[in-house]
Each structure stands twice: as C-alpha cells, then as structure tokens.
py3Dmol code that shows the C-alpha trace and the ligand (Angstrom):
import py3Dmol

protein = """\
ATOM      1  CA  MET A   1     -34.163 -52.554   7.822  1.00  0.00           C
ATOM      2  CA  LEU A   2     -34.220 -53.990  11.362  1.00  0.00           C
ATOM      3  CA  GLN A   3     -37.554 -55.638  10.594  1.00  0.00           C
ATOM      4  CA  ASN A   4     -35.705 -58.043   8.323  1.00  0.00           C
ATOM      5  CA  ILE A   5     -33.868 -59.516  11.280  1.00  0.00           C
ATOM      6  CA  ARG A   6     -35.985 -62.155  13.040  1.00  0.00           C
ATOM      7  CA  VAL A   7     -35.227 -63.631  16.419  1.00  0.00           C
ATOM      8  CA  VAL A   8     -36.090 -67.291  16.632  1.00  0.00           C
ATOM      9  CA  LEU A   9     -36.448 -69.079  20.049  1.00  0.00           C
ATOM     10  CA  VAL A  10     -36.316 -72.878  19.958  1.00  0.00           C
ATOM     11  CA  ASN A  11     -38.421 -74.779  22.373  1.00  0.00           C
ATOM     12  CA  THR A  12     -38.282 -72.318  25.146  1.00  0.00           C
ATOM     13  CA  SER A  13     -39.467 -73.793  28.486  1.00  0.00           C
ATOM     14  CA  HIS A  14     -39.954 -70.627  30.527  1.00  0.00           C
ATOM     15  CA  PRO A  15     -42.498 -68.105  29.193  1.00  0.00           C
ATOM     16  CA  GLY A  16     -40.853 -65.370  31.207  1.00  0.00           C
ATOM     17  CA  ASN A  17     -37.891 -65.717  28.987  1.00  0.00           C
ATOM     18  CA  ILE A  18     -39.979 -65.270  25.882  1.00  0.00           C
ATOM     19  CA  GLY A  19     -41.319 -61.987  27.462  1.00  0.00           C
ATOM     20  CA  GLY A  20     -37.772 -60.921  28.407  1.00  0.00           C
ATOM     21  CA  ALA A  21     -36.623 -61.536  24.833  1.00  0.00           C
ATOM     22  CA  ALA A  22     -39.573 -59.610  23.397  1.00  0.00           C
ATOM     23  CA  ARG A  23     -38.629 -56.578  25.630  1.00  0.00           C
ATOM     24  CA  ALA A  24     -35.006 -56.898  24.707  1.00  0.00           C
ATOM     25  CA  MET A  25     -35.945 -56.849  20.993  1.00  0.00           C
ATOM     26  CA  LYS A  26     -38.247 -53.913  21.239  1.00  0.00           C
ATOM     27  CA  ASN A  27     -35.700 -51.822  23.232  1.00  0.00           C
ATOM     28  CA  MET A  28     -33.201 -52.375  20.337  1.00  0.00           C
ATOM     29  CA  GLY A  29     -35.840 -51.680  17.623  1.00  0.00           C
ATOM     30  CA  LEU A  30     -36.560 -55.331  16.374  1.00  0.00           C
ATOM     31  CA  SER A  31     -39.918 -56.686  16.086  1.00  0.00           C
ATOM     32  CA  ARG A  32     -39.993 -60.056  14.436  1.00  0.00           C
ATOM     33  CA  LEU A  33     -40.176 -62.896  16.924  1.00  0.00           C
ATOM     34  CA  VAL A  34     -40.540 -66.468  15.787  1.00  0.00           C
ATOM     35  CA  LEU A  35     -41.226 -69.275  18.388  1.00  0.00           C
ATOM     36  CA  VAL A  36     -40.475 -72.898  17.553  1.00  0.00           C
ATOM     37  CA  GLU A  37     -42.578 -75.191  19.695  1.00  0.00           C
ATOM     38  CA  PRO A  38     -42.678 -73.056  22.812  1.00  0.00           C
ATOM     39  CA  GLN A  39     -43.579 -75.155  25.873  1.00  0.00           C
ATOM     40  CA  ASP A  40     -45.955 -72.519  27.539  1.00  0.00           C
ATOM     41  CA  PHE A  41     -47.171 -69.822  25.296  1.00  0.00           C
ATOM     42  CA  PRO A  42     -49.174 -67.593  25.293  1.00  0.00           C
ATOM     43  CA  SER A  43     -48.764 -66.970  29.038  1.00  0.00           C
ATOM     44  CA  PRO A  44     -49.411 -64.001  31.414  1.00  0.00           C
ATOM     45  CA  GLU A  45     -45.821 -64.508  32.712  1.00  0.00           C
ATOM     46  CA  ALA A  46     -44.538 -63.675  29.182  1.00  0.00           C
ATOM     47  CA  VAL A  47     -46.679 -60.528  29.124  1.00  0.00           C
ATOM     48  CA  ALA A  48     -45.499 -59.495  32.569  1.00  0.00           C
ATOM     49  CA  ARG A  49     -41.784 -59.905  31.580  1.00  0.00           C
ATOM     50  CA  ALA A  50     -42.376 -58.200  28.252  1.00  0.00           C
ATOM     51  CA  SER A  51     -43.459 -55.077  30.282  1.00  0.00           C
ATOM     52  CA  GLY A  52     -44.818 -53.013  27.404  1.00  0.00           C
ATOM     53  CA  ALA A  53     -43.467 -55.101  24.556  1.00  0.00           C
ATOM     54  CA  SER A  54     -46.574 -57.425  24.372  1.00  0.00           C
ATOM     55  CA  ASP A  55     -47.217 -56.198  20.838  1.00  0.00           C
ATOM     56  CA  ILE A  56     -44.135 -58.304  19.948  1.00  0.00           C
ATOM     57  CA  LEU A  57     -45.639 -61.265  21.716  1.00  0.00           C
ATOM     58  CA  ASP A  58     -49.057 -60.623  20.039  1.00  0.00           C
ATOM     59  CA  SER A  59     -47.525 -60.688  16.575  1.00  0.00           C
ATOM     60  CA  ALA A  60     -45.128 -63.638  17.216  1.00  0.00           C
ATOM     61  CA  GLN A  61     -45.192 -66.429  14.788  1.00  0.00           C
ATOM     62  CA  ILE A  62     -45.439 -69.888  16.245  1.00  0.00           C
ATOM     63  CA  VAL A  63     -44.097 -72.778  14.165  1.00  0.00           C
ATOM     64  CA  ALA A  64     -43.411 -76.480  14.711  1.00  0.00           C
ATOM     65  CA  THR A  65     -39.958 -76.807  13.333  1.00  0.00           C
ATOM     66  CA  LEU A  66     -36.797 -74.706  13.026  1.00  0.00           C
ATOM     67  CA  GLU A  67     -36.969 -75.213   9.257  1.00  0.00           C
ATOM     68  CA  GLU A  68     -40.292 -73.392   9.104  1.00  0.00           C
ATOM     69  CA  ALA A  69     -38.892 -70.617  11.260  1.00  0.00           C
ATOM     70  CA  LEU A  70     -36.072 -69.970   8.734  1.00  0.00           C
ATOM     71  CA  VAL A  71     -38.199 -69.825   5.612  1.00  0.00           C
ATOM     72  CA  GLY A  72     -37.120 -66.773   3.516  1.00  0.00           C
ATOM     73  CA  CYS A  73     -33.782 -66.231   5.427  1.00  0.00           C
ATOM     74  CA  SER A  74     -30.668 -66.119   3.518  1.00  0.00           C
ATOM     75  CA  GLN A  75     -28.300 -66.097   6.491  1.00  0.00           C
ATOM     76  CA  VAL A  76     -28.840 -67.813   9.830  1.00  0.00           C
ATOM     77  CA  PHE A  77     -26.819 -67.149  13.042  1.00  0.00           C
ATOM     78  CA  GLY A  78     -27.016 -69.804  15.766  1.00  0.00           C
ATOM     79  CA  THR A  79     -25.969 -68.926  19.253  1.00  0.00           C
ATOM     80  CA  SER A  80     -24.321 -71.362  21.558  1.00  0.00           C
ATOM     81  CA  ALA A  81     -23.281 -71.033  25.143  1.00  0.00           C
ATOM     82  CA  ARG A  82     -20.465 -73.464  24.509  1.00  0.00           C
ATOM     83  CA  ASP A  83     -17.493 -72.440  22.486  1.00  0.00           C
ATOM     84  CA  ARG A  84     -16.686 -74.650  19.519  1.00  0.00           C
ATOM     85  CA  ARG A  85     -19.207 -77.502  20.062  1.00  0.00           C
ATOM     86  CA  ILE A  86     -18.703 -78.553  16.490  1.00  0.00           C
ATOM     87  CA  PRO A  87     -16.143 -77.028  14.060  1.00  0.00           C
ATOM     88  CA  TRP A  88     -18.027 -74.270  12.292  1.00  0.00           C
ATOM     89  CA  PRO A  89     -17.595 -70.639  11.223  1.00  0.00           C
ATOM     90  CA  LEU A  90     -17.575 -68.828  14.614  1.00  0.00           C
ATOM     91  CA  LEU A  91     -18.227 -65.258  15.292  1.00  0.00           C
ATOM     92  CA  ASP A  92     -18.570 -63.077  18.331  1.00  0.00           C
ATOM     93  CA  PRO A  93     -21.769 -60.960  18.687  1.00  0.00           C
ATOM     94  CA  ARG A  94     -20.117 -57.791  17.171  1.00  0.00           C
ATOM     95  CA  GLU A  95     -18.902 -59.605  14.131  1.00  0.00           C
ATOM     96  CA  SER A  96     -22.228 -61.356  13.656  1.00  0.00           C
ATOM     97  CA  ALA A  97     -24.081 -58.079  14.010  1.00  0.00           C
ATOM     98  CA  LYS A  98     -21.939 -56.500  11.203  1.00  0.00           C
ATOM     99  CA  ALA A  99     -22.518 -59.466   9.009  1.00  0.00           C
ATOM    100  CA  CYS A 100     -26.264 -59.256   9.824  1.00  0.00           C
ATOM    101  CA  ILE A 101     -26.489 -55.628   8.884  1.00  0.00           C
ATOM    102  CA  GLU A 102     -24.447 -56.114   5.600  1.00  0.00           C
ATOM    103  CA  GLN A 103     -27.093 -58.836   4.676  1.00  0.00           C
ATOM    104  CA  VAL A 104     -30.143 -56.738   5.367  1.00  0.00           C
ATOM    105  CA  GLN A 105     -28.627 -53.771   3.579  1.00  0.00           C
ATOM    106  CA  LEU A 106     -28.756 -56.026   0.475  1.00  0.00           C
ATOM    107  CA  GLY A 107     -32.463 -56.543   1.117  1.00  0.00           C
ATOM    108  CA  ALA A 108     -32.025 -60.026   2.590  1.00  0.00           C
ATOM    109  CA  GLU A 109     -33.559 -61.545   5.611  1.00  0.00           C
ATOM    110  CA  VAL A 110     -31.611 -63.003   8.470  1.00  0.00           C
ATOM    111  CA  ALA A 111     -32.288 -64.985  11.692  1.00  0.00           C
ATOM    112  CA  LEU A 112     -30.783 -65.060  15.111  1.00  0.00           C
ATOM    113  CA  VAL A 113     -31.446 -68.470  16.634  1.00  0.00           C
ATOM    114  CA  PHE A 114     -31.448 -69.075  20.402  1.00  0.00           C
ATOM    115  CA  GLY A 115     -31.676 -72.588  22.004  1.00  0.00           C
ATOM    116  CA  ARG A 116     -33.373 -74.161  24.937  1.00  0.00           C
ATOM    117  CA  GLU A 117     -32.558 -73.004  28.475  1.00  0.00           C
ATOM    118  CA  TYR A 118     -31.383 -76.389  29.652  1.00  0.00           C
ATOM    119  CA  ALA A 119     -29.881 -77.880  26.512  1.00  0.00           C
ATOM    120  CA  GLY A 120     -29.196 -75.092  23.993  1.00  0.00           C
ATOM    121  CA  LEU A 121     -29.540 -76.010  20.289  1.00  0.00           C
ATOM    122  CA  THR A 122     -28.989 -79.565  19.145  1.00  0.00           C
ATOM    123  CA  ASN A 123     -26.100 -80.244  16.775  1.00  0.00           C
ATOM    124  CA  GLU A 124     -28.603 -80.822  13.951  1.00  0.00           C
ATOM    125  CA  GLU A 125     -30.104 -77.432  14.607  1.00  0.00           C
ATOM    126  CA  LEU A 126     -26.596 -75.837  14.767  1.00  0.00           C
ATOM    127  CA  GLN A 127     -25.741 -77.326  11.460  1.00  0.00           C
ATOM    128  CA  ARG A 128     -28.727 -75.456   9.821  1.00  0.00           C
ATOM    129  CA  CYS A 129     -26.937 -72.217  10.778  1.00  0.00           C
ATOM    130  CA  HIS A 130     -24.360 -70.480   8.489  1.00  0.00           C
ATOM    131  CA  PHE A 131     -22.485 -69.090  11.590  1.00  0.00           C
ATOM    132  CA  HIS A 132     -22.217 -69.889  15.175  1.00  0.00           C
ATOM    133  CA  VAL A 133     -22.134 -67.021  17.694  1.00  0.00           C
ATOM    134  CA  HIS A 134     -20.637 -67.253  21.024  1.00  0.00           C
ATOM    135  CA  ILE A 135     -20.834 -64.519  23.621  1.00  0.00           C
ATOM    136  CA  PRO A 136     -17.295 -64.641  25.105  1.00  0.00           C
ATOM    137  CA  ALA A 137     -18.392 -65.016  28.656  1.00  0.00           C
ATOM    138  CA  ASP A 138     -16.138 -66.449  31.433  1.00  0.00           C
ATOM    139  CA  PRO A 139     -15.426 -70.055  30.252  1.00  0.00           C
ATOM    140  CA  ASP A 140     -16.111 -71.316  33.752  1.00  0.00           C
ATOM    141  CA  PHE A 141     -19.618 -69.815  33.680  1.00  0.00           C
ATOM    142  CA  SER A 142     -20.346 -69.220  30.089  1.00  0.00           C
ATOM    143  CA  SER A 143     -24.245 -69.827  29.937  1.00  0.00           C
ATOM    144  CA  LEU A 144     -26.285 -66.630  29.944  1.00  0.00           C
ATOM    145  CA  ASN A 145     -29.904 -66.429  30.631  1.00  0.00           C
ATOM    146  CA  LEU A 146     -31.743 -66.721  27.386  1.00  0.00           C
ATOM    147  CA  ALA A 147     -33.303 -63.310  27.387  1.00  0.00           C
ATOM    148  CA  THR A 148     -29.950 -61.787  28.386  1.00  0.00           C
ATOM    149  CA  ALA A 149     -28.209 -63.461  25.464  1.00  0.00           C
ATOM    150  CA  VAL A 150     -30.922 -62.046  23.164  1.00  0.00           C
ATOM    151  CA  GLN A 151     -30.241 -58.605  24.698  1.00  0.00           C
ATOM    152  CA  VAL A 152     -26.505 -58.958  23.985  1.00  0.00           C
ATOM    153  CA  LEU A 153     -26.929 -59.842  20.326  1.00  0.00           C
ATOM    154  CA  THR A 154     -29.717 -57.331  19.563  1.00  0.00           C
ATOM    155  CA  TYR A 155     -27.767 -54.633  21.196  1.00  0.00           C
ATOM    156  CA  GLU A 156     -24.775 -55.291  18.972  1.00  0.00           C
ATOM    157  CA  VAL A 157     -27.243 -55.324  16.010  1.00  0.00           C
ATOM    158  CA  ARG A 158     -28.503 -51.958  16.926  1.00  0.00           C
ATOM    159  CA  MET A 159     -24.967 -50.539  17.316  1.00  0.00           C
ATOM    160  CA  ALA A 160     -23.957 -51.882  13.897  1.00  0.00           C
ATOM    161  CA  TRP A 161     -27.194 -50.538  12.389  1.00  0.00           C
ATOM    162  CA  LEU A 162     -26.586 -47.113  13.998  1.00  0.00           C
ATOM    163  CA  ALA A 163     -22.993 -47.094  12.553  1.00  0.00           C
ATOM    164  CA  ALA A 164     -24.282 -48.212   9.149  1.00  0.00           C
ATOM    165  CA  GLU A 165     -26.832 -45.440   9.113  1.00  0.00           C
ATOM    166  CA  GLY A 166     -24.425 -42.851  10.324  1.00  0.00           C
ATOM    167  CA  LEU A 167     -26.750 -42.234  13.345  1.00  0.00           C
ATOM    168  CA  PRO A 168     -25.414 -40.993  16.640  1.00  0.00           C
ATOM    169  CA  THR A 169     -25.007 -43.384  19.606  1.00  0.00           C
ATOM    170  CA  LYS A 170     -25.015 -40.586  22.240  1.00  0.00           C
ATOM    171  CA  MET A 171     -27.685 -37.868  23.130  1.00  0.00           C
ATOM    172  CA  ALA A 172     -25.820 -34.679  22.330  1.00  0.00           C
ATOM    173  CA  LYS A 173     -28.430 -32.327  23.788  1.00  0.00           C
ATOM    174  CA  LEU A 174     -26.529 -29.575  25.645  1.00  0.00           C
ATOM    175  CA  GLU A 175     -28.980 -27.197  27.521  1.00  0.00           C
ATOM    176  CA  THR A 176     -28.180 -23.592  28.241  1.00  0.00           C
ATOM    177  CA  THR A 177     -27.200 -24.293  31.895  1.00  0.00           C
ATOM    178  CA  SER A 178     -24.952 -27.167  31.020  1.00  0.00           C
ATOM    179  CA  MET A 179     -23.333 -24.969  28.379  1.00  0.00           C
ATOM    180  CA  LEU A 180     -22.613 -22.393  30.982  1.00  0.00           C
ATOM    181  CA  ASN A 181     -21.358 -25.260  33.272  1.00  0.00           C
ATOM    182  CA  THR A 182     -18.819 -26.513  30.718  1.00  0.00           C
ATOM    183  CA  GLN A 183     -17.903 -23.414  28.901  1.00  0.00           C
ATOM    184  CA  PRO A 184     -14.397 -22.405  30.025  1.00  0.00           C
ATOM    185  CA  VAL A 185     -13.823 -18.950  31.395  1.00  0.00           C
ATOM    186  CA  THR A 186     -11.929 -16.399  29.300  1.00  0.00           C
ATOM    187  CA  MET A 187      -8.661 -14.686  30.151  1.00  0.00           C
ATOM    188  CA  ASP A 188     -10.354 -11.344  30.496  1.00  0.00           C
ATOM    189  CA  GLU A 189     -12.931 -12.866  33.006  1.00  0.00           C
ATOM    190  CA  LEU A 190     -10.157 -14.524  34.912  1.00  0.00           C
ATOM    191  CA  GLU A 191      -8.243 -11.185  35.130  1.00  0.00           C
ATOM    192  CA  LYS A 192     -11.302  -9.483  36.604  1.00  0.00           C
ATOM    193  CA  PHE A 193     -11.592 -12.303  39.054  1.00  0.00           C
ATOM    194  CA  TYR A 194      -7.964 -11.951  40.117  1.00  0.00           C
ATOM    195  CA  GLY A 195      -8.481  -8.186  40.563  1.00  0.00           C
ATOM    196  CA  GLN A 196     -11.460  -8.790  42.820  1.00  0.00           C
ATOM    197  CA  LEU A 197      -9.800 -11.666  44.685  1.00  0.00           C
ATOM    198  CA  GLU A 198      -6.870  -9.360  45.512  1.00  0.00           C
ATOM    199  CA  ALA A 199      -9.059  -6.494  46.654  1.00  0.00           C
ATOM    200  CA  THR A 200     -11.022  -8.889  48.819  1.00  0.00           C
ATOM    201  CA  LEU A 201      -7.895 -10.412  50.402  1.00  0.00           C
ATOM    202  CA  VAL A 202      -6.853  -6.804  51.210  1.00  0.00           C
ATOM    203  CA  ASP A 203     -10.346  -6.014  52.558  1.00  0.00           C
ATOM    204  CA  ILE A 204     -10.338  -9.085  54.939  1.00  0.00           C
ATOM    205  CA  GLY A 205      -6.654  -8.299  56.053  1.00  0.00           C
ATOM    206  CA  PHE A 206      -5.155 -11.472  54.442  1.00  0.00           C
ATOM    207  CA  LEU A 207      -2.989  -9.559  52.007  1.00  0.00           C
ATOM    208  CA  ASP A 208      -0.919  -6.571  52.985  1.00  0.00           C
ATOM    209  CA  PRO A 209      -0.583  -4.378  49.873  1.00  0.00           C
ATOM    210  CA  LEU A 210       2.697  -3.130  51.205  1.00  0.00           C
ATOM    211  CA  LYS A 211       4.149  -6.685  51.570  1.00  0.00           C
ATOM    212  CA  PRO A 212       2.281  -8.756  48.911  1.00  0.00           C
ATOM    213  CA  ARG A 213       4.984 -11.422  48.716  1.00  0.00           C
ATOM    214  CA  HIS A 214       4.054 -14.215  46.191  1.00  0.00           C
ATOM    215  CA  LEU A 215       0.428 -14.716  47.283  1.00  0.00           C
ATOM    216  CA  MET A 216      -1.180 -13.536  43.984  1.00  0.00           C
ATOM    217  CA  THR A 217       1.322 -15.431  41.835  1.00  0.00           C
ATOM    218  CA  ARG A 218       0.490 -18.619  43.730  1.00  0.00           C
ATOM    219  CA  LEU A 219      -3.148 -18.041  43.546  1.00  0.00           C
ATOM    220  CA  ARG A 220      -2.935 -17.382  39.887  1.00  0.00           C
ATOM    221  CA  ARG A 221      -1.121 -20.683  39.514  1.00  0.00           C
ATOM    222  CA  LEU A 222      -3.816 -22.436  41.476  1.00  0.00           C
ATOM    223  CA  TYR A 223      -6.784 -21.097  39.625  1.00  0.00           C
ATOM    224  CA  GLY A 224      -5.016 -21.264  36.261  1.00  0.00           C
ATOM    225  CA  ARG A 225      -4.572 -25.047  36.762  1.00  0.00           C
ATOM    226  CA  SER A 226      -8.145 -25.748  37.541  1.00  0.00           C
ATOM    227  CA  GLY A 227      -9.901 -25.180  34.174  1.00  0.00           C
ATOM    228  CA  ILE A 228     -12.719 -23.053  35.761  1.00  0.00           C
ATOM    229  CA  SER A 229     -15.930 -22.862  33.858  1.00  0.00           C
ATOM    230  CA  LYS A 230     -18.164 -19.812  33.516  1.00  0.00           C
ATOM    231  CA  LEU A 231     -20.573 -21.135  36.122  1.00  0.00           C
ATOM    232  CA  GLU A 232     -17.863 -21.825  38.644  1.00  0.00           C
ATOM    233  CA  MET A 233     -16.399 -18.344  38.015  1.00  0.00           C
ATOM    234  CA  ASN A 234     -19.916 -16.845  38.786  1.00  0.00           C
ATOM    235  CA  ILE A 235     -19.978 -18.675  42.035  1.00  0.00           C
ATOM    236  CA  LEU A 236     -16.421 -17.513  43.114  1.00  0.00           C
ATOM    237  CA  ARG A 237     -17.253 -13.963  42.098  1.00  0.00           C
ATOM    238  CA  GLY A 238     -20.431 -14.073  44.206  1.00  0.00           C
ATOM    239  CA  ILE A 239     -18.508 -15.457  47.171  1.00  0.00           C
ATOM    240  CA  LEU A 240     -16.026 -12.569  46.882  1.00  0.00           C
ATOM    241  CA  THR A 241     -18.706  -9.922  46.624  1.00  0.00           C
ATOM    242  CA  GLU A 242     -20.412 -11.161  49.813  1.00  0.00           C
ATOM    243  CA  THR A 243     -17.047 -11.479  51.492  1.00  0.00           C
ATOM    244  CA  GLN A 244     -16.281  -7.819  50.677  1.00  0.00           C
ATOM    245  CA  LYS A 245     -19.748  -6.774  51.938  1.00  0.00           C
ATOM    246  CA  THR A 246     -19.112  -8.574  55.282  1.00  0.00           C
ATOM    247  CA  ALA A 247     -15.651  -6.846  55.494  1.00  0.00           C
ATOM    248  CA  ARG A 248     -17.288  -3.465  54.981  1.00  0.00           C
ATOM    249  CA  GLY A 249     -20.187  -4.158  57.324  1.00  0.00           C
ATOM    250  CA  GLU A 250     -22.645  -3.840  54.571  1.00  0.00           C
ATOM    251  CA  PRO A 251     -25.986  -5.793  54.524  1.00  0.00           C
ATOM    252  CA  HIS A 252     -26.301  -9.008  52.457  1.00  0.00           C
ATOM    253  CA  LYS A 253     -28.817  -9.874  49.892  1.00  0.00           C
ATOM    254  CA  ARG A 254     -29.330 -13.672  50.268  1.00  0.00           C
ATOM    255  CA  ARG A 255     -29.411 -15.397  46.898  1.00  0.00           C
ATOM    256  CA  GLU A 256     -29.086 -18.833  45.501  1.00  0.00           C
ATOM    257  CA  PRO A 257     -25.772 -19.468  43.873  1.00  0.00           C
TER     258      PRO A 257
END
"""
ligand_1 = """\
26
LIG
N -26.972 -75.559 28.890
C -27.145 -74.865 27.646
C -27.317 -73.382 27.842
C -28.362 -72.803 27.029
S -28.600 -71.133 27.520
C -25.939 -75.058 26.733
O -24.897 -75.385 27.269
O -25.982 -74.955 25.541
C -29.905 -70.837 26.336
C -29.530 -70.131 25.188
O -29.083 -68.901 25.533
C -28.495 -70.866 24.300
O -29.018 -71.847 23.594
C -28.024 -69.660 23.475
O -29.014 -69.408 22.468
C -28.048 -68.500 24.445
N -26.713 -68.259 25.177
C -26.481 -68.302 26.515
N -25.258 -68.176 26.789
C -24.652 -67.897 25.544
C -23.418 -67.530 25.194
N -22.299 -67.341 26.067
N -23.154 -67.206 23.834
C -24.098 -67.336 22.926
N -25.320 -67.695 23.247
C -25.610 -67.880 24.569
"""
view = py3Dmol.view(width=600, height=400)
view.addModel(protein, "pdb")
view.setStyle({"model": 0}, {"cartoon": {"style": "trace"}})
view.addModel(ligand_1, "xyz")
view.setStyle({"model": 1}, {"stick": {}})
view.zoomTo()
view.show()
C-alpha cells in the first residue's frame, strides 16, 4: 500500500538532501522517489547521506516537469514552509497522512511534493496540488531542512498506515527478566518479608521484642507504599539474609544480586 505513495522532490540543489530524503523514506517503508530536474544527481553525496537507502536512489525516477512526476496520481499534497501563501485547502501533516492512507486504501496513487531549498514551490506548482501541507513550526523560523520535512510527513504517513492496518506502534516484547522486574509482589510474599525483616531487626539489636513500639507498623506503611516488584523483593530478602548471617557471625556466600 505504501508503494502507492510517491515522494516528489522539485529542483533540489543539494544532492545530500536527496540522499537524506531517501533514507527518511526507507525508514518509514516508502520507496518511490521522483526527482523533478535535480540540479546535481546522481552524486556520491546523495549516496553518503542515504546511508543504506541507496536502492531508493537507484530506482528514483528523474523527470523534467512536475506534471510528468504526477502522472497516475489522483491526489497531490504540496508542502510549503509558509502558511497560507495562497488560499487553498490546508492540512497539517497528520491530516494529510490520514487523507493519503484513505486514498491508497481505495487503490489510488498519491504524491507528496517538496520544493526547492531556497525558494520552495512556485505558486504555479502549488496550484497543481489538491492540498497544501504546512508543518506547524515556529512562525519565526518555520522553514525545515528539506529531508527533515520529508521525514516529518513520511513519519505521519507511517503512523496513519499502522493505525489503518491495526498494527502496533510499540515493541511489546517483555523478556523473563523484565517480567520479574515489573511483576508486583504478592501479599503472602510481602508477609514473609515483614517476618524476616522483623527477625533481622531483632538480630541486629534495632528492635526490642519486649518494646516494639510502632516500628513494624511504620515499616509496613513504607514498604506498602512503594509498589515493590518481585525482583526488588528478592534483593531485599537477600540483604536481610546476609545481615542475619553477619549478626550471627556466620560466613557469607558472595553472590550477585
Ligand atoms: N525558503 C523556502 C523554504 C523551502 S524549504 C520557502 O520559504 O518556501 C524546502 C522545502 O521543505 C519546502 O519547499 C517544503 O517542501 C519543505 N518544508 C520546509 N519547511 C516546511 C514546513 N514548515 N512545512 C511544510 N513543508 C516544509
């Protein structure tokens, strides 16, 4: 589906930006790059900046006009660093990504068009687009680097695509150790801990069993508040065991917590 979304770069001057755009696209799962009159391409600088996405550069289509770049597209999104250059349907990147995905779900092809580093897209070029897309940057410094702008739009396209496909946006792989790390301790484990804690405090002479005062109540309140995990409980129990050995003058068995 993402293959039906093409990225069109118009009259780019710096080949590094073409490479950067290719990398941004490949990161987000897009592969169709169309270059309208690039000023310096192919170029080793583009390959360097693409760092591993040179397959996208190799298969890039080079054309002479924007019109040619848009053949077969049913919806065109033109990006502009300036807000409301000409009155036109304006979207933010998230809205444009949603519209883009809706189109490709219907089997249509769409284009995201990016302008020149120094001058953006001309009014004539912008009028060939169905929508204008503006990244809502700080109005006092609203022009992003070309490849960065490509990254923002393609990221939003990927997020919209993942949502449409019901795919997760987070890696939910919990390993055994991290399960132990996050799994909360149970009431009975906590009770065993309080028992050992009390015995240890007696062993080291901190708690007088004949005059316990409110010490255990206060410690229960403290530990009860802290949401201890199973792993943390293991550490605390280990500390108590070694403390008891010290108090009794028994030898220690060094081990990693
Ligand atoms: N001086 C130019 C800046 C162009 S930046 C101008 O004022 O138009 C190069 C390209 O990056 C733009 O043509 C556009 O495609 C994209 N771009 C940069 N900043 C953007 C922004 N805030 N929103 C949308 N596209 C942006």
